[in-house]
GUMAR-163329 format. One record per atom (N, C-alpha, C, CB): x, y, z; residue in three letters. Coordinates in steps of 0.02 Angstrom, whole numbers, plus 50000, padded with zeros to 5 digits. Glycine has a CB too. Example, Ala and Ser with C-alpha at 12.3 -4.5 7.8 and 13.67 -1.06 7.14 Angstrom:
BEGIN
506604971650390ALA 506154977550390ALA 506604983550390ALA 505654977650452ALA 506424988850354SER 506844994750357SER 506455000250394SER 507044997050286SER 
END
This chain:
BEGIN
502214936349424MET 501934933249476MET 501944934749559MET 502154927849466MET 501804935249613LEU 501724936149689LEU 501224930949714LEU 501464943549709LEU 501474926949740GLU 501034920049799GLU 501354920749862GLU 501184910349778GLU 500844920049880LEU 500754920249976LEU 500534912049981LEU 499894927250018LEU 500684907150013LYS 500464902550016LYS 500734899050097LYS 500614899749952LYS 500094898250119ASN 499814896250194ASN 500174900050232ASN 499884888550219ASN 500084905750232ILE 500494910950256ILE 500124913550319ILE 500624916650201ILE 500494911450396ASN 499914912450459ASN 500464917750502ASN 499634903150515ASN 500234920750544TYR 500544925450566TYR 500064925550635TYR 500604931850514TYR 500434927450706SER 500204927250771SER 500554931050806SER 500184921550799SER 500454933750866VAL 500644936350897VAL 500484936750974VAL 500614939750867VAL 501004938351031LYS 500824935751105LYS 500544940651131LYS 501374933451152LYS 500024940751181ASN 499684946051199ASN 499654941351266ASN 498974948951152ASN 500124943351305ASN 500164941351396ASN 500174934051362ASN 499344943951470ASN 499924930751413ASP 499874923451404ASP 499804919151335ASP 499344922051440ASP 499154924351284ASN 498834919451259ASN 499174922551181ASN 497924919051279ASN 499004917151148LEU 499354918751059LEU 498804921651026LEU 499624910951004LEU 498864925251001VAL 498234931350949VAL 498424928850880VAL 498414942250952VAL 497854924850856GLN 497924923850765GLN 497824930550756GLN 497294918450715GLN 498254932850703ILE 498084938650661ILE 497944935650605ILE 498594943950652ILE 498234933250552LEU 498184929650504LEU 498114922550497LEU 498544931050479LEU 497794919150461ASN 497634911950469ASN 497434907950383ASN 496894911750529ASN 498054905850354ASN 498164901750322ASN 498014904350258ASN 497914896450342ASN 498394911750221ILE 498214913850167ILE 498514911450112ILE 498224919450169ILE 498124910050046ASN 498474908449976ASN 498114913449953ASN 498414900949934ASN 498544915549918LEU 498364921649874LEU 498914922049819LEU 498344928749918LEU 498564924249758THR 498954924549702THR 498924933149671THR 498644918349648THR 499594935949667PHE 499504941649624PHE 499664944049557PHE 499684945049649PHE 499254944149520ASN 499494945349428ASN 499664951749439ASN 498844944849354ASN 500084954949375LYS 499974961649353LYS 499264964249374LYS 500064961949276LYS 499094972049368GLY 498564973249378GLY 498304976949464GLY 498314966849357GLY 497774977849480ILE 497694982749538ILE 497284976649575ILE 497254991249522ILE 497834975349644THR 497164973049692THR 497224976949749THR 497134964849717THR 496364976749785VAL 496384980949832VAL 496134974349906VAL 495814988449808VAL 496494977249952ILE 496384974650027ILE 496084977650052ILE 496814973850070ILE 495434974050081THR 495074979950123THR 494854974450184THR 494304984750077THR 494274977750222GLY 494004972850277GLY 493984977250321GLY 494384966550299GLY 493614974050390GLN 493814978150447GLN 494294980750481GLN 493674976850477GLN 494454985850541ASN 495144984250561ASN 495304979350619ASN 495424990350578ASN 495784980150605GLY 496094972350659GLY 496114967750630GLY 495694969150720GLY 495784965450545THR 496044959650526THR 496444956550492THR 495824958050515THR 497044961750484GLY 497654962750471GLY 497984964250434GLY 497854960450477GLY 497754969150373LYS 497754970250302LYS 498434973450292LYS 497124974850275LYS 498714978450337SER 499384982350359SER 499824975350352SER 499384986550449SER 499584969950407THR 500084964350401THR 500194961550346THR 499974959550436THR 499784959150322LEU 500054958850270LEU 500354961250209LEU 499874957250265LEU 500394966150206ILE 500794971650155ILE 501504971150188ILE 500464980850156ILE 501614970850282LYS 502054970450288LYS 502284963550298LYS 502154974350320LYS 502244958950270LEU 502394952950267LEU 502674952050206LEU 501904949050280LEU 502354955250165ILE 502574952850108ILE 503294955750088ILE 502054954250060ILE 503304962550119MET 504124967250122MET 504334964250156MET 504274974750146MET 504454960950198ASN 504684955250256ASN 505034961350303ASN 505364947650223ASN 504504965550322LEU 504644970650371LEU 504514966350449LEU 504084977750356LEU 504144961550449ILE 503774955950479ILE 503914949150477ILE 503224956050459ILE 504044945350493ASN 504084936550463ASN 503534934850496ASN 504794930650485ASN 503244928350429PRO 502634925350449PRO 502894919750520PRO 502254921050373PRO 502314917850547THR 502124912050590THR 502224906050560THR 501454912150611THR 502064906850490ALA 502304899650450ALA 501894902650398ALA 502094890550482ALA 502214898950315GLY 502094900150264GLY 502714903550218GLY 501554903350274GLY 502474905850173LYS 503004905350113LYS 502854910950064LYS 502974898050070LYS 503354916250064VAL 503014920849996VAL 503544917649924VAL 503174932150013VAL 503354921049891PHE 503824916349830PHE 503514924549772PHE 503354903849798PHE 504104927049737TYR 504044933149670TYR 504374927549619TYR 504614942449680TYR 503994927449557ASN 504124924749497ASN 504714918449512ASN 504364930849447ASN 504184913249572GLY 504354906049572GLY 505044906749623GLY 504504902649484GLY 505534912949645LEU 505854913649687LEU 505774913549770LEU 506004917649666LEU 506024910549813ASP 505814911049888ASP 505994918849911ASP 506264905049938ASP 505524921849928ILE 505714930749935ILE 505524930550014ILE 505114937849877ILE 505324924550067THR 505004924450125THR 505784926850177THR 504584915950138THR 506224926350158ASP 506924927950227ASP 507234933650186ASP 507684919950249ASP 507054935850116LEU 507794940850093LEU 507464946750133LEU 508004942949989LEU 508024951250135THR 507834959850169THR 507494963250146THR 508264964750174THR 507454968350163ILE 506924975250138ILE 507454977950062ILE 506874983950223ILE 508094977550092ASP 508554979050025ASP 508534975249969ASP 509234978850036ASP 508444968749978GLU 508354964649927GLU 507674962549885GLU 508584959749951GLU 507214964449953HIS 506444966649921HIS 506594971749858HIS 505904971249985HIS 506894976949889ALA 506914984449843ALA 507274980949778ALA 507494992449885ALA 507974978449788ASN 508324977449723ASN 507784971449664ASN 509204973749749ASN 507274968549707LEU 506944964849648LEU 506514969149612LEU 506524958849668LEU 506404974449644GLY 505954980049616GLY 505164981849656GLY 505804977649535GLY 505124980749717PHE 504854981049772PHE 504824988349785PHE 505184977049819PHE 504234990549799THR 504164997749811THR 503574998049885THR 503815001949728THR 503745004549924LEU 503055001649967LEU 503065007050014LEU 503084993350009LEU 502495009450004SER 502135016950020SER 501975017850077SER 501525018749988SER 502095017350163PHE 501735017350213PHE 501095021050209PHE 502095019150259PHE 500775018250288GLN 500205019350295GLN 500315028150316GLN 499865013750348GLN 500825029350375GLN 500945035350404GLN 501755036150388GLN 500725035350484GLN 501755042950331PRO 502265043550307PRO 502825048250370PRO 502065046750234PRO 503485043750355ILE 504085046650404ILE 504245052650390ILE 504735043150402ILE 504375056150418ARG 504675065650433ARG 505565063250421ARG 504465070450553ARG 505685068350414PHE 506345068050399PHE 506895074450403PHE 506315065850338PHE 507045076850458LYS 507205083550473LYS 507945085750439LYS 507205084150553LYS 508255089750416GLY 508435089650383GLY 508645086150316GLY 508545090950408GLY 508145085550293ILE 508125081050228ILE 507495082750190ILE 508125073050246ILE 507795086950121THR 507405088650073THR 507135084450017THR 507675092850052THR 506585088550008VAL 506155084849953VAL 506525081049906VAL 505755089349912VAL 506945085349863ARG 507485084049825ARG 507975078049833ARG 507815089249830ARG 508245078849912ASP 508535073449954ASP 508375064449923ASP 508155074950035ASP 507705065449956LEU 507085057949947LEU 506935054549865LEU 506125061249973LEU 507025061449843LEU 506895059749774LEU 507675057049741LEU 506545067049733LEU 507975059049736ASN 508835058249732ASN 508915048949755ASN 509335065349810ASN 508745047949831ILE 508655042949838ILE 508285036249832ILE 508715044249860ILE 507675040549811ALA 507325035449778ALA 507375032849701ALA 506735037249787ALA 507755037749678ASN 508155034349613ASN 508805034849597ASN 507915036349555ASN 509085034849646SER 509865034049652SER 510255039049593SER 510075025449637SER 509755044249583LYS 510155049749553LYS 510055060049560LYS 510035047249476LYS 510495061449535ASN 510475069049555ASN 509925071749531ASN 511035073149533ASN 509385072149536ASN 508845076049515ASN 508625083149501ASN 508545074849547ASN 508785083849444LYS 508735090749416LYS 507865093549430LYS 508965090349325LYS 507665099649412LEU 507055104349454LEU 506535101049400LEU 507135115149455LEU 506505099549326SER 506305096149285SER 506205088249305SER 506715097549237SER 506595085949331ASP 506485079749350ASP 506245077849402ASP 506875077249348ASP 506135082449458ALA 505665083549515ALA 504975085949487ALA 505975088849566ALA 504945090049442CYS 504285092049434CYS 503935084249382CYS 504285101049388CYS 504185082049364GLU 503905076549334GLU 503505071349369GLU 504355073549307GLU 503755069149439TYR 503635065249499TYR 502975070249532TYR 504435064449553TYR 503385076549553LEU 502975080349598LEU 502255081649564LEU 503355087249615LEU 502145082949504SER 501865086049465SER 501165080049455SER 502385088149404SER 501365074049452LYS 501055068849439LYS 500425066949509LYS 501685063349426LYS 500625072249582VAL 500245069649638VAL 500185077149669VAL 500645063249689VAL 500135081849616GLY 499765087449622GLY 500335093549655GLY 499075085549672GLY 500715093349644MET 501275095849679MET 501645099449641MET 501655091449706MET 501995109649638CYS 502395111349591CYS 503185110449643CYS 502145119749556CYS 503515109449600ALA 504315106049606ALA 504645112349634ALA 504755102949523ALA 504535116649608LYS 504775122749624LYS 504605125449704LYS 504485127449571LYS 504175125449709ASP 503835125949780ASP 504005120649858ASP 503075124449757ASP 504225115749829TYR 504275108649863TYR 505225104849858TYR 503585102849810TYR 505145107549818ILE 505825104049795ILE 506415105649861ILE 506125107949709ILE 506565111349876ASP 507005110449939ASP 506845113850004ASP 507655112649924ASP 506195112549997ARG 505905110850073ARG 506225104850141ARG 505165107950053ARG 506215105550181GLU 506435100550209GLU 505615094350243GLU 506995104550269GLU 505985089750245VAL 505135083550246VAL 505165083050323VAL 505195072750200VAL 504795087550370ASP 504915088750422ASP 504055090450445ASP 505525094050425ASP 504045094650521GLY 503365095850545GLY 503185100550500GLY 503275098050617GLY 503285105750466THR 503255111450425THR 502755107250365THR 504105114950400THR 502845102050363LEU 502085100350296LEU 501735094250331LEU 502385096950192LEU 501125097550307SER 500395093850322SER 500465086150312SER 499765096550267SER 500155082350345GLY 500045074350324GLY 499775072150252GLY 499515071350372GLY 499515077850213GLY 499325076250158GLY 500065077850120GLY 498645080150138GLY 500435083750143GLU 501175083450074GLU 501275080150070GLU 501805085550065GLU 501455076050147LEU 501775072250157LEU 501795064050096LEU 501575072250226LEU 501095061850116LYS 500815058550093LYS 500875059250016LYS 500295058950122LYS 500785064549975ARG 501265065549906ARG 501795065849880ARG 501255068849886ARG 502105066049958ILE 502895066749936ILE 503035057249935ILE 503515072350012ILE 502745054049959GLU 502995050149987GLU 502725046349904GLU 502775048450072GLU 502215048249884LEU 501765045749820LEU 502445045849753LEU 500935052849801LEU 502485052549756ALA 503025056549712ALA 503775051249718ALA 503165065849751ALA 503845048349776MET 504515043349788MET 504625036849761MET 504595041649855MET 503925032649777ALA 503695028249747ALA 503695026849653ALA 503135029049776ALA 503505034449632LEU 503445033649552LEU 504085036549554LEU 502795037649502LEU 504555038949592ALA 505355042049559ALA 505795033249558ALA 505905050149639ALA 505565031149619LYS 506075023849601LYS 505595018949565LYS 506425019249679LYS 505025018449557GLY 504805012049503GLY 504945006149529GLY 505165011749433GLY 504825002949459GLY 504854994649521GLY 504364987949487GLY 504324996949625GLY 504254984249496GLU 503864979849476GLU 503344977149498GLU 504104976649468GLU 503234978949596VAL 502714978149633VAL 502764983349677VAL 502654972049662VAL 502114986349669PHE 501984993049699PHE 501544991849773PHE 501524997849640PHE 501704992949845LEU 501154990449899LEU 501074997849905LEU 501364985049977LEU 500595000149933PHE 499995005349941PHE 499725003650014PHE 499335004349877PHE 499975007750072ASP 499485004350126ASP 499015010650140ASP 499915001050204ASP 498505010750121GLU 497925017150159GLU 498335023350105GLU 498055019250282GLU 498315023250047PRO 498705029950017PRO 498295035350013PRO 498995029149946PRO 497635034450015GLU 497215039350017GLU 497135044450099GLU 496565035349994GLU 497705041350142ALA 497635043950214ALA 497845050750214ALA 498045039950267ALA 497625056150249GLY 497835063450248GLY 497775067250185GLY 498535064050268GLY 497485063850108ILE 497365066150051ILE 496875071950061ILE 497155060950008ILE 496825075350025ASP 496045080050028ASP 495785077949949ASP 496175091050039ASP 495055080949948LEU 494855077449904LEU 494995079249827LEU 494255076949919LEU 495475084849825TRP 495755084249766TRP 496095077249751TRP 496195089549760TRP 496335073949774SER 496885070649745SER 496465064049720SER 497555069249801SER 495665062749751PHE 495595054349733PHE 495495053649658PHE 494895050249772PHE 495635060649605ASP 495425056449526ASP 496235057549523ASP 494755060949447ASP 496765060549543ASP 497535061049528ASP 497705053849553ASP 498005067849572ASP 497215051649627LEU 497685045549647LEU 497675039849621LEU 497645043949703LEU 496985040449588ILE 496475033649528ILE 497135034049474ILE 495365037349474ILE 497085039549447SER 497435040949394SER 498205036349398SER 497515049149393SER 498425037549458ILE 499185035849463ILE 499115028549465ILE 499635039049531ILE 498705025049492PHE 498665017949505PHE 498495014349419PHE 497965016549572PHE 498085018949378LYS 497885016849328LYS 498375015449280LYS 497465020449311LYS 498925019349287ASN 499615021149252ASN 499975016149273ASN 499975027949269ASN 499825012949343LEU 500505006449343LEU 500135000349345LEU 501105006249417LEU 499595000349291GLN 499364992649296GLN 499594987749248GLN 498644991949289GLN 500254988549211ASP 500524985249195ASP 501154982849248ASP 500584987549141ASP 501034984149302LYS 501564981349362LYS 500984979049415LYS 502184988349401LYS 501284975049459ILE 501014972149518ILE 500684977649577ILE 501624967949548ILE 500154980849591VAL 499914985149635VAL 499354983249677VAL 499774990149605VAL 499804982749736ILE 499274980649796ILE 499184985249857ILE 499504973849827ILE 498524986549852ILE 498384993849906ILE 497824990349965ILE 497895002349850ILE 497894992550017VAL 497684991150081VAL 497195000350071VAL 498494989350153VAL 496524999450043SER 495985003050063SER 495535001250074SER 495835006350039SER 494925008150122HIS 494205007350113HIS 493915011250082HIS 493875006950160HIS 494285014750035GLN 494055018749998GLN 493675015649924GLN 494595022949992GLN 492995016949930GLU 492355016649861GLU 492795017949799GLU 491645023949864GLU 493005022849799LYS 493295024549719LYS 493845020949700LYS 493535032049707LYS 494555019449763ILE 494895013749757ILE 494855006249719ILE 494895013049806ILE 494465005649789ILE 494054998249760ILE 493764997549706ILE 493554996049793ILE 493495001949664GLN 493025002249596GLN 493615003349540GLN 492385009549597GLN 494215002749555CYS 494785004449498CYS 495194996749517CYS 495355013549513CYS 494924993349551ALA 495204985349559ALA 495034979849514ALA 494994982449623ALA 495634979049495ASP 495594970249453ASP 495324966449506ASP 496434965749427ASP 495434966149570LYS 495304960949631LYS 495234962349678LYS 495654957049646LYS 494894961249723VAL 494724963749789VAL 494874958149859VAL 493924965749783VAL 495074958149885VAL 495144951749943VAL 494984956650006VAL 496074946849948VAL 494424952750039VAL 494084956250084VAL 494234952850164VAL 493304955950059VAL 494804954350190LEU 494834951450250LEU 494484951150327LEU 495284952850254LEU 494324947650357ASP 493664947250405ASP 494094942550469ASP 492824942250361ASP 493594941250525ASN 494054938550598ASN 493964931550558ASN 493654939550701ASN 493604930250514ASN 493544922050511ASN 494034921350429ASN 492474918450506ASN 494254924650389GLY 494794922250361GLY 494674927050302GLY 494834914150349GLY 494614925550248TYR 494534930150179TYR 494234929450121TYR 495014931250154TYR 494064934350076ASN 493574930450012ASN 494034936649978ASN 492424930350008ASN 493934931649884VAL 494244936749826VAL 493584937049796VAL 494934933949769VAL 493494943249777TYR 493134946049722TYR 493244950449687TYR 492694947349732TYR 492804951849639ASN 492974958849587ASN 492624963049605ASN 492854958649510ASN 492594969149594HIS 492594975949622HIS 491794977949640HIS 492964981349565HIS 491304974349592ILE 490664976049594ILE 490364969449650ILE 490334976449510ILE 490714964449655GLU 490304959049720GLU 490804962249773GLU 490384947749712GLU 491414964749787ALA 491714967249838ALA 491104973249869ALA 492474970149812ALA 491064981049832LEU 490764983849861LEU 489954982649874LEU 490944988349840LEU 489534974849833ASP 489064974749858ASP 489154970849941ASP 488644971949806ASP 489694964849952LYS 489644962150002LYS 489674968550082LYS 490224956349991LYS 490074972450058ILE 490404979050095ILE 489674983150149ILE 490744985950014ILE 489234982950079LYS 488834987250084LYS 488324983350124LYS 488654990250021LYS 487974976250115LYS 487664972550126LYS 487974974250208LYS 487704966050080LYS 488504972250223ALA 488704971850291ALA 488714978150322ALA 489314968850298ALA 488674983450301GLN 488674988550337GLN 488004990050351GLN 489014993450311GLN 487374986150298CYS 486734988950293CYS 486474982850376CYS 486284987450191CYS 486804980250372GLY 486654973350426GLY 486834976150497GLY 487214965650408GLY 487414980050490LYS 487574981850565LYS 487164988350596LYS 488384983450569LYS 486884988650543LEU 486344994750571LEU 485874995150560LEU 486365000150561LEU 485584989050553GLY 484934984950556GLY 485094981150622GLY 484784979750487GLY 485424978650643GLY 485624974550707GLY 485514982750761GLY 486674969850701GLY 485864988250756LYS 485744992650812LYS 485154995850806LYS 486224997450822LYS 484774995350766ASN 484174998350753ASN 483604992850786ASN 484114999750669ASN 483664987850789GLU 483224983650800GLU 483094982050900GLU 483514977050750GLU 
END
């Protein structure tokens, strides 16, 4: 179980203190949780706080009763945390095989690479020896990063907008990946309706805080909010 207790996060903007997250109290059990909401409400910030890429201004993060608030990224990884960034990183001179080897700490054969890459719609023969550089598209980089996450494995998976740069092919395969991880703690930042539909729980962030819904309630709230905005513009 992953717990966020009284999490606050603020940043300085010139002489003003801007509150990004305010008194967040959430519990994540096994299954899929989607975090959604308008831009600027702190969705990616929340993921970064869980992984300790940034430190909360106040509050604590617990995993199975252990305070992990101040643990390093490596210590999080050793506990079974796996993070997929919103914008995948390019590595000039490093091949796809190298990244998979780093991810699962083994010398992956072609058959091993095929196991992970095929799940994200890629042919291992075409990609295993390619450099992870500017010759790859954003969608290709995103798929490779997802394959790395699967190769690493773990108990807590954090995905920040995994659909970014992905073509229409991927949505069904992407959903299959998430559903196959339902015995883990899976936290996904996303706006996509299909991803929200596969969630066991949806956290909707807004400028006033947050609410927790099932996916049907969340989609209803989101659609009503969108209709309200459109109606306001037309009046």
